[in-house]
DRENPA-3360 file (N, C-alpha, C; in nm, 2 decimals, always signed):
BEGIN
1 = MRLTRTTA = -5.58/-9.95/+3.55/-5.58/-9.83/+3.60/-5.50/-9.73/+3.58 ~ -5.36/-9.77/+3.55/-5.26/-9.69/+3.51/-5.29/-9.65/+3.37 ~ -5.32/-9.72/+3.28/-5.34/-9.69/+3.15/-5.45/-9.60/+3.14 ~ -5.55/-9.61/+3.23/-5.65/-9.52/+3.23/-5.61/-9.38/+3.24 ~ -5.53/-9.36/+3.36/-5.48/-9.23/+3.42/-5.39/-9.17/+3.28 ~ -5.31/-9.25/+3.22/-5.23/-9.19/+3.13/-5.32/-9.15/+3.01 ~ -5.41/-9.23/+2.98/-5.50/-9.20/+2.87/-5.58/-9.06/+2.90 ~ -5.61/-9.05/+3.01/-5.68/-8.94/+3.06/-5.59/-8.80/+3.06;
9 = AVFLFASV = -5.46/-8.83/+3.09/-5.36/-8.71/+3.10/-5.34/-8.67/+2.96 ~ -5.34/-8.77/+2.87/-5.31/-8.73/+2.72/-5.41/-8.64/+2.67 ~ -5.55/-8.71/+2.69/-5.64/-8.62/+2.64/-5.66/-8.50/+2.71 ~ -5.63/-8.47/+2.83/-5.62/-8.33/+2.90/-5.53/-8.23/+2.83 ~ -5.41/-8.29/+2.80/-5.30/-8.22/+2.75/-5.34/-8.17/+2.59 ~ -5.41/-8.27/+2.53/-5.45/-8.23/+2.40/-5.56/-8.14/+2.38 ~ -5.64/-8.12/+2.50/-5.74/-8.03/+2.49/-5.69/-7.89/+2.54 ~ -5.59/-7.88/+2.59/-5.51/-7.75/+2.64/-5.43/-7.69/+2.53;
17 = IPAFAATP = -5.39/-7.78/+2.44/-5.29/-7.72/+2.32/-5.35/-7.62/+2.23 ~ -5.48/-7.63/+2.20/-5.57/-7.53/+2.10/-5.57/-7.39/+2.19 ~ -5.57/-7.40/+2.32/-5.61/-7.27/+2.39/-5.46/-7.20/+2.36 ~ -5.35/-7.26/+2.40/-5.22/-7.19/+2.38/-5.21/-7.15/+2.24 ~ -5.24/-7.23/+2.14/-5.22/-7.19/+2.01/-5.31/-7.07/+1.96 ~ -5.42/-7.03/+2.04/-5.51/-6.94/+1.99/-5.47/-6.81/+2.06 ~ -5.38/-6.81/+2.16/-5.34/-6.68/+2.23/-5.20/-6.67/+2.19 ~ -5.17/-6.56/+2.11/-5.02/-6.53/+2.07/-4.94/-6.49/+2.20;
25 = WVPTPNCE = -4.81/-6.52/+2.20/-4.73/-6.47/+2.30/-4.69/-6.34/+2.29 ~ -4.71/-6.26/+2.39/-4.67/-6.12/+2.38/-4.56/-6.10/+2.51 ~ -4.43/-6.04/+2.46/-4.33/-6.03/+2.57/-4.38/-5.92/+2.65 ~ -4.33/-5.94/+2.79/-4.37/-5.81/+2.89/-4.28/-5.71/+2.86 ~ -4.36/-5.57/+2.83/-4.28/-5.46/+2.82/-4.17/-5.43/+2.92 ~ -4.06/-5.36/+2.88/-3.94/-5.33/+2.98/-3.89/-5.21/+2.91 ~ -3.94/-5.10/+2.98/-3.85/-4.98/+2.93/-3.75/-4.92/+3.00 ~ -3.67/-5.00/+3.08/-3.57/-4.97/+3.14/-3.45/-5.02/+3.07;
33 = ISDQALEA = -3.32/-4.95/+3.06/-3.20/-5.01/+2.99/-3.10/-5.04/+3.10 ~ -3.06/-5.16/+3.11/-2.96/-5.19/+3.21/-2.82/-5.13/+3.19 ~ -2.76/-5.12/+3.30/-2.63/-5.06/+3.30/-2.54/-5.12/+3.19 ~ -2.55/-5.25/+3.17/-2.45/-5.30/+3.06/-2.50/-5.27/+2.93 ~ -2.62/-5.24/+2.91/-2.67/-5.20/+2.79/-2.61/-5.06/+2.75 ~ -2.61/-4.96/+2.85/-2.58/-4.84/+2.84/-2.42/-4.82/+2.80 ~ -2.35/-4.92/+2.87/-2.21/-4.94/+2.84/-2.17/-4.99/+2.71 ~ -2.25/-5.07/+2.66/-2.25/-5.12/+2.53/-2.28/-5.02/+2.41;
41 = LSLPIELA = -2.39/-4.92/+2.44/-2.39/-4.82/+2.35/-2.30/-4.70/+2.35 ~ -2.21/-4.69/+2.44/-2.12/-4.61/+2.46/-1.99/-4.62/+2.40 ~ -1.97/-4.76/+2.39/-1.84/-4.81/+2.32/-1.81/-4.78/+2.18 ~ -1.69/-4.73/+2.14/-1.67/-4.68/+2.00/-1.70/-4.80/+1.91 ~ -1.73/-4.77/+1.78/-1.77/-4.86/+1.70/-1.64/-4.87/+1.59 ~ -1.59/-4.99/+1.58/-1.47/-5.01/+1.50/-1.54/-5.06/+1.37 ~ -1.50/-4.99/+1.25/-1.53/-5.04/+1.11/-1.42/-5.13/+1.05 ~ -1.48/-5.25/+1.02/-1.39/-5.35/+0.95/-1.31/-5.28/+0.81;
49 = APAPGFEP = -1.18/-5.31/+0.82/-1.11/-5.27/+0.71/-1.17/-5.32/+0.58 ~ -1.16/-5.24/+0.47/-1.21/-5.29/+0.34/-1.13/-5.41/+0.29 ~ -1.18/-5.50/+0.22/-1.12/-5.61/+0.16/-1.02/-5.57/+0.06 ~ -0.91/-5.64/+0.04/-0.80/-5.60/-0.06/-0.86/-5.58/-0.19 ~ -0.81/-5.47/-0.25/-0.87/-5.45/-0.41/-0.99/-5.38/-0.41 ~ -1.06/-5.35/-0.29/-1.20/-5.29/-0.31/-1.17/-5.16/-0.32 ~ -1.26/-5.10/-0.42/-1.25/-4.95/-0.44/-1.40/-4.90/-0.45 ~ -1.45/-4.80/-0.36/-1.58/-4.75/-0.35/-1.60/-4.70/-0.48;
57 = ASLSFESS = -1.74/-4.71/-0.53/-1.79/-4.67/-0.64/-1.80/-4.51/-0.64 ~ -1.75/-4.45/-0.73/-1.76/-4.30/-0.77/-1.91/-4.27/-0.78 ~ -1.95/-4.16/-0.72/-2.07/-4.12/-0.72/-2.09/-3.97/-0.79 ~ -2.20/-3.95/-0.86/-2.20/-3.84/-0.95/-2.35/-3.78/-0.92 ~ -2.36/-3.67/-0.91/-2.48/-3.62/-0.88/-2.50/-3.51/-1.00 ~ -2.62/-3.53/-1.06/-2.65/-3.43/-1.16/-2.79/-3.37/-1.14 ~ -2.78/-3.25/-1.13/-2.91/-3.17/-1.10/-3.00/-3.16/-1.21 ~ -3.12/-3.19/-1.19/-3.22/-3.19/-1.31/-3.29/-3.05/-1.32;
65 = QTPVEIPA = -3.25/-2.97/-1.24/-3.29/-2.82/-1.23/-3.23/-2.74/-1.33 ~ -3.28/-2.64/-1.37/-3.21/-2.55/-1.46/-3.13/-2.46/-1.36 ~ -3.01/-2.43/-1.39/-2.92/-2.35/-1.31/-2.97/-2.20/-1.30 ~ -2.98/-2.15/-1.17/-3.03/-2.02/-1.13/-2.95/-1.91/-1.17 ~ -2.99/-1.82/-1.24/-2.92/-1.70/-1.31/-2.92/-1.59/-1.19 ~ -2.81/-1.54/-1.14/-2.79/-1.44/-1.06/-2.78/-1.30/-1.14 ~ -2.89/-1.20/-1.11/-2.86/-1.08/-1.19/-2.76/-1.01/-1.15 ~ -2.73/-0.94/-1.25/-2.59/-0.84/-1.22/-2.60/-0.74/-1.13;
73 = ATSYAPRE = -2.51/-0.69/-1.05/-2.55/-0.58/-0.95/-2.61/-0.46/-1.01 ~ -2.66/-0.39/-0.93/-2.75/-0.28/-0.99/-2.63/-0.17/-1.03 ~ -2.65/-0.10/-1.13/-2.53/-0.02/-1.18/-2.53/+0.11/-1.09 ~ -2.42/+0.16/-1.07/-2.41/+0.27/-0.99/-2.45/+0.41/-1.07 ~ -2.56/+0.47/-0.99/-2.62/+0.58/-1.05/-2.60/+0.71/-0.97 ~ -2.49/+0.77/-0.99/-2.46/+0.89/-0.91/-2.55/+1.02/-0.93 ~ -2.61/+1.01/-1.05/-2.70/+1.13/-1.10/-2.81/+1.13/-1.01 ~ -2.89/+1.01/-1.00/-3.00/+0.97/-0.93/-2.98/+0.99/-0.77;
81 = MLVEMAMK = -2.86/+0.96/-0.73/-2.82/+0.98/-0.60/-2.84/+1.11/-0.54 ~ -2.76/+1.20/-0.64/-2.75/+1.35/-0.61/-2.89/+1.41/-0.61 ~ -2.99/+1.37/-0.70/-3.11/+1.42/-0.69/-3.19/+1.37/-0.56 ~ -3.19/+1.25/-0.54/-3.25/+1.20/-0.40/-3.21/+1.30/-0.28 ~ -3.07/+1.32/-0.26/-3.01/+1.39/-0.16/-3.07/+1.52/-0.16 ~ -3.07/+1.58/-0.29/-3.10/+1.73/-0.29/-3.24/+1.75/-0.27 ~ -3.34/+1.66/-0.32/-3.48/+1.69/-0.29/-3.50/+1.67/-0.13 ~ -3.43/+1.60/-0.06/-3.44/+1.57/+0.08/-3.43/+1.70/+0.15;
89 = LRDIRYRR = -3.35/+1.79/+0.10/-3.32/+1.91/+0.16/-3.40/+2.04/+0.14 ~ -3.51/+2.01/+0.06/-3.59/+2.14/+0.03/-3.64/+2.20/+0.15 ~ -3.67/+2.32/+0.14/-3.74/+2.40/+0.23/-3.64/+2.43/+0.36 ~ -3.51/+2.38/+0.37/-3.41/+2.42/+0.46/-3.37/+2.58/+0.41 ~ -3.38/+2.66/+0.52/-3.36/+2.81/+0.50/-3.22/+2.84/+0.45 ~ -3.22/+2.96/+0.37/-3.10/+3.00/+0.34/-3.02/+3.07/+0.47 ~ -2.89/+3.05/+0.47/-2.80/+3.14/+0.56/-2.68/+3.16/+0.49 ~ -2.63/+3.26/+0.48/-2.49/+3.30/+0.42/-2.39/+3.22/+0.50;
97 = GGREPSTG = -2.30/+3.17/+0.43/-2.19/+3.09/+0.48/-2.23/+2.94/+0.55 ~ -2.35/+2.92/+0.52/-2.41/+2.80/+0.59/-2.37/+2.64/+0.51 ~ -2.35/+2.55/+0.59/-2.29/+2.45/+0.53/-2.36/+2.32/+0.58 ~ -2.46/+2.35/+0.68/-2.52/+2.21/+0.74/-2.67/+2.24/+0.73 ~ -2.74/+2.12/+0.73/-2.91/+2.15/+0.74/-2.94/+2.20/+0.87 ~ -2.87/+2.17/+0.98/-2.92/+2.22/+1.11/-2.91/+2.39/+1.11 ~ -2.84/+2.44/+1.03/-2.79/+2.59/+1.04/-2.85/+2.66/+0.93 ~ -2.89/+2.58/+0.81/-2.90/+2.66/+0.69/-2.79/+2.64/+0.58;
105 = FDCSGFVQ = -2.82/+2.68/+0.45/-2.74/+2.66/+0.34/-2.73/+2.79/+0.26 ~ -2.60/+2.84/+0.23/-2.61/+2.93/+0.13/-2.60/+2.83/+0.00 ~ -2.59/+2.92/-0.12/-2.58/+2.84/-0.25/-2.49/+2.73/-0.27 ~ -2.36/+2.77/-0.23/-2.23/+2.69/-0.26/-2.24/+2.57/-0.15 ~ -2.27/+2.63/-0.02/-2.27/+2.52/+0.08/-2.38/+2.41/+0.06 ~ -2.50/+2.45/-0.01/-2.62/+2.34/-0.05/-2.54/+2.24/-0.15 ~ -2.47/+2.30/-0.24/-2.41/+2.20/-0.36/-2.31/+2.14/-0.28 ~ -2.21/+2.19/-0.20/-2.11/+2.10/-0.15/-2.17/+2.00/-0.06;
113 = YVFAQALG = -2.26/+2.03/+0.02/-2.32/+1.92/+0.11/-2.37/+1.82/+0.02 ~ -2.45/+1.83/-0.09/-2.53/+1.73/-0.16/-2.42/+1.67/-0.22 ~ -2.32/+1.69/-0.26/-2.21/+1.61/-0.34/-2.14/+1.51/-0.23 ~ -2.12/+1.59/-0.12/-2.04/+1.52/-0.01/-2.12/+1.39/+0.06 ~ -2.24/+1.42/+0.08/-2.33/+1.33/+0.13/-2.36/+1.21/+0.03 ~ -2.40/+1.25/-0.08/-2.45/+1.16/-0.19/-2.34/+1.08/-0.25 ~ -2.24/+1.13/-0.28/-2.12/+1.08/-0.36/-2.00/+1.07/-0.28 ~ -1.98/+1.14/-0.18/-1.84/+1.16/-0.10/-1.74/+1.22/-0.17;
121 = IDLPDNSI = -1.79/+1.32/-0.25/-1.72/+1.40/-0.34/-1.71/+1.56/-0.25 ~ -1.58/+1.59/-0.25/-1.56/+1.71/-0.16/-1.54/+1.83/-0.27 ~ -1.63/+1.90/-0.30/-1.63/+2.02/-0.40/-1.58/+2.14/-0.32 ~ -1.52/+2.24/-0.39/-1.48/+2.35/-0.35/-1.60/+2.42/-0.28 ~ -1.56/+2.52/-0.17/-1.67/+2.56/-0.10/-1.74/+2.70/-0.15 ~ -1.69/+2.75/-0.26/-1.76/+2.86/-0.31/-1.79/+2.85/-0.47 ~ -1.90/+2.92/-0.49/-1.94/+2.91/-0.65/-1.83/+2.95/-0.73 ~ -1.74/+3.03/-0.73/-1.65/+3.06/-0.82/-1.55/+2.95/-0.85;
129 = SQAEAGVR = -1.50/+2.88/-0.75/-1.42/+2.76/-0.74/-1.48/+2.65/-0.80 ~ -1.62/+2.64/-0.77/-1.69/+2.53/-0.82/-1.72/+2.53/-0.97 ~ -1.72/+2.66/-1.02/-1.73/+2.68/-1.16/-1.61/+2.66/-1.23 ~ -1.48/+2.64/-1.18/-1.36/+2.60/-1.24/-1.33/+2.44/-1.23 ~ -1.43/+2.39/-1.17/-1.40/+2.23/-1.15/-1.47/+2.17/-1.26 ~ -1.43/+2.05/-1.31/-1.52/+1.97/-1.41/-1.50/+2.03/-1.55 ~ -1.58/+1.99/-1.64/-1.59/+2.02/-1.77/-1.71/+2.13/-1.82 ~ -1.68/+2.21/-1.90/-1.79/+2.32/-1.95/-1.91/+2.23/-2.03;
137 = VARNDLKT = -2.03/+2.26/-2.00/-2.14/+2.19/-2.06/-2.23/+2.29/-2.12 ~ -2.27/+2.27/-2.25/-2.35/+2.35/-2.33/-2.50/+2.34/-2.25 ~ -2.58/+2.45/-2.26/-2.70/+2.45/-2.21/-2.80/+2.35/-2.26 ~ -2.79/+2.33/-2.40/-2.87/+2.22/-2.46/-2.82/+2.07/-2.43 ~ -2.71/+2.07/-2.36/-2.65/+1.93/-2.32/-2.65/+1.90/-2.17 ~ -2.74/+1.98/-2.10/-2.75/+1.97/-1.95/-2.80/+1.82/-1.92 ~ -2.73/+1.76/-1.82/-2.77/+1.63/-1.77/-2.82/+1.67/-1.62 ~ -2.87/+1.58/-1.55/-2.90/+1.58/-1.42/-2.77/+1.55/-1.34;
145 = GDLVFFHT = -2.76/+1.65/-1.22/-2.62/+1.66/-1.14/-2.54/+1.77/-1.20 ~ -2.56/+1.82/-1.31/-2.45/+1.93/-1.36/-2.47/+2.04/-1.27 ~ -2.38/+2.13/-1.27/-2.38/+2.26/-1.19/-2.42/+2.37/-1.28 ~ -2.50/+2.45/-1.26/-2.56/+2.57/-1.33/-2.52/+2.70/-1.26 ~ -2.47/+2.79/-1.32/-2.41/+2.92/-1.26/-2.48/+3.03/-1.30 ~ -2.48/+3.13/-1.21/-2.55/+3.26/-1.23/-2.48/+3.38/-1.20 ~ -2.49/+3.52/-1.24/-2.43/+3.63/-1.19/-2.55/+3.71/-1.13 ~ -2.58/+3.71/-1.00/-2.66/+3.79/-0.94/-2.62/+3.91/-0.88;
153 = RGKGISHV = -2.50/+3.93/-0.86/-2.43/+4.06/-0.82/-2.32/+4.09/-0.91 ~ -2.34/+4.19/-1.00/-2.24/+4.24/-1.10/-2.24/+4.13/-1.20 ~ -2.11/+4.12/-1.28/-2.11/+4.02/-1.40/-2.04/+3.90/-1.36 ~ -1.98/+3.89/-1.26/-1.91/+3.75/-1.21/-1.98/+3.66/-1.16 ~ -1.96/+3.53/-1.14/-2.02/+3.42/-1.09/-2.05/+3.45/-0.93 ~ -2.18/+3.45/-0.90/-2.21/+3.45/-0.76/-2.33/+3.35/-0.71 ~ -2.37/+3.26/-0.81/-2.46/+3.20/-0.74/-2.46/+3.05/-0.83 ~ -2.50/+2.94/-0.76/-2.49/+2.81/-0.81/-2.60/+2.71/-0.79;
161 = GIYLDNGR = -2.65/+2.62/-0.86/-2.75/+2.53/-0.83/-2.71/+2.39/-0.91 ~ -2.80/+2.31/-0.89/-2.79/+2.16/-0.93/-2.89/+2.14/-1.03 ~ -2.85/+2.10/-1.15/-2.96/+2.08/-1.25/-3.03/+1.96/-1.23 ~ -3.15/+1.95/-1.25/-3.24/+1.81/-1.21/-3.28/+1.77/-1.36 ~ -3.37/+1.83/-1.42/-3.41/+1.77/-1.55/-3.53/+1.86/-1.62 ~ -3.54/+1.87/-1.74/-3.65/+1.93/-1.81/-3.64/+2.07/-1.77 ~ -3.53/+2.14/-1.76/-3.52/+2.28/-1.75/-3.51/+2.32/-1.60 ~ -3.54/+2.23/-1.50/-3.53/+2.26/-1.37/-3.41/+2.24/-1.29;
169 = FIHSPSTG = -3.38/+2.34/-1.20/-3.27/+2.33/-1.10/-3.31/+2.33/-0.96 ~ -3.23/+2.29/-0.86/-3.26/+2.30/-0.73/-3.15/+2.38/-0.66 ~ -3.18/+2.48/-0.57/-3.08/+2.56/-0.52/-3.13/+2.63/-0.38 ~ -3.03/+2.69/-0.32/-3.07/+2.78/-0.21/-3.04/+2.93/-0.26 ~ -3.15/+3.00/-0.28/-3.17/+3.13/-0.34/-3.10/+3.23/-0.28 ~ -3.16/+3.29/-0.17/-3.10/+3.40/-0.11/-3.17/+3.43/+0.04 ~ -3.11/+3.53/+0.11/-3.17/+3.55/+0.24/-3.33/+3.55/+0.25 ~ -3.36/+3.49/+0.36/-3.52/+3.48/+0.36/-3.60/+3.39/+0.29;
177 = KRVRVDEL = -3.53/+3.31/+0.22/-3.58/+3.21/+0.11/-3.53/+3.08/+0.16 ~ -3.58/+2.96/+0.10/-3.54/+2.84/+0.14/-3.50/+2.76/+0.00 ~ -3.44/+2.65/+0.02/-3.40/+2.56/-0.09/-3.52/+2.52/-0.16 ~ -3.53/+2.54/-0.30/-3.64/+2.52/-0.37/-3.59/+2.48/-0.50 ~ -3.70/+2.44/-0.62/-3.67/+2.39/-0.73/-3.73/+2.52/-0.81 ~ -3.65/+2.58/-0.92/-3.69/+2.68/-1.01/-3.66/+2.62/-1.15 ~ -3.71/+2.72/-1.24/-3.70/+2.69/-1.39/-3.60/+2.78/-1.44 ~ -3.51/+2.72/-1.52/-3.39/+2.80/-1.59/-3.48/+2.90/-1.69;
185 = GDQYWARH = -3.58/+2.87/-1.73/-3.64/+2.94/-1.84/-3.72/+3.07/-1.78 ~ -3.73/+3.05/-1.65/-3.79/+3.19/-1.59/-3.72/+3.31/-1.61 ~ -3.78/+3.43/-1.62/-3.71/+3.54/-1.68/-3.58/+3.59/-1.62 ~ -3.60/+3.57/-1.47/-3.48/+3.63/-1.37/-3.37/+3.54/-1.41 ~ -3.37/+3.40/-1.40/-3.27/+3.30/-1.42/-3.22/+3.30/-1.55 ~ -3.31/+3.31/-1.65/-3.25/+3.31/-1.79/-3.17/+3.43/-1.82 ~ -3.20/+3.54/-1.77/-3.13/+3.67/-1.77/-3.00/+3.67/-1.71 ~ -2.99/+3.59/-1.60/-2.86/+3.58/-1.52/-2.77/+3.48/-1.54;
193 = YVGARRPE = -2.83/+3.38/-1.63/-2.75/+3.26/-1.66/-2.61/+3.28/-1.71 ~ -2.52/+3.20/-1.65/-2.37/+3.21/-1.70/-2.32/+3.10/-1.79 ~ -2.36/+2.97/-1.73/-2.31/+2.86/-1.79/-2.33/+2.73/-1.69 ~ -2.26/+2.63/-1.73/-2.29/+2.50/-1.66/-2.15/+2.43/-1.67 ~ -2.13/+2.35/-1.55/-2.01/+2.26/-1.54/-2.06/+2.13/-1.51 ~ -1.98/+2.02/-1.55/-2.02/+1.90/-1.51/-1.89/+1.84/-1.43 ~ -1.93/+1.81/-1.30/-1.80/+1.77/-1.21/-1.75/+1.62/-1.27 ~ -1.63/+1.62/-1.26/-1.55/+1.49/-1.30/-1.61/+1.37/-1.27;
201 = VLSS = -1.71/+1.36/-1.16/-1.74/+1.22/-1.11/-1.85/+1.21/-1.20 ~ -1.92/+1.30/-1.25/-2.03/+1.26/-1.37/-1.98/+1.27/-1.50 ~ -1.87/+1.29/-1.55/-1.81/+1.28/-1.67/-1.80/+1.15/-1.75 ~ -1.79/+1.03/-1.66/-1.78/+0.91/-1.74/-1.90/+0.85/-1.79;
% end
């Protein structure tokens, strides 16, 4: 009887083994970290000292890309800056002795303001003194930014403008008029033309 029970138990255990083998063991999920684990994570990590004679391998990084060429800085263009400033002031009314856009310009005040704002250059405040600054320029050698002078009252210099290009200049003409562009070849200006000067800032 005892042998029979033992035999039956062996057969029962043997029949259960395949069921355990067919079902993989999956640990119970646990998302909580114990206090001991947190303390372990916060402990500083000490690196072991390198073995005697150990030398780390030197690393070299070589870029496979072509070096990027940085373009040179834009060249300083004072003449273009003068033109840009002068053209912004078109249609501002003439005012004798005027030195500001808010009040109006006379001819020398207009020239003085343009050079001061565009280039930070302080030219004299009247056309006669402006005609004595810089170097003399022949009419056929005029360049943008040169000062052109006229005698509109008597034979002395009494008017100034800024040469633009292609025979044009910009100026503040006279009472009742506004800053505008005129042609040197116009009959009136051609008859009253005296000469031109190139401020030192434009001489280089």
